[in-house]
Phi, psi and omega in degrees: 000143178212122182051041177082001180258137178260130183251152180297143175265085188298327178298318179291317178299321182296340177294332184248337187228141177280331182198168177238121179260118178256111182281162176300321180299316178294323179296313181298322182287332188243355186307118173080359180269151173241137184243144177292132176223170177303121176099357179148216179250135177296139178300141181298128179279132178235063174276135184263337181210157179301126183198173176244131173265105181279127184260340178199159181286129181224022184248153181274346179178185179246145177207122176288125183267312183198147172242124179265117181291150179294150177287148173285133176297139180261000000 
């Protein structure tokens, strides 16, 4: 807890989940809001774009799928 805000314990979350996917819909619905949780108020989430927060490695290897070349300026 910091200044009355409760923050996620990402190490604990990583025990059960490899990552957290924050969708655009969830970002729009929660941006800047604080929610009551056990121990206080959840820290306001400020995710700027849909993304995945990877908490631990869960892949068997790496493989390049595609490279998109840059567009020529018009």
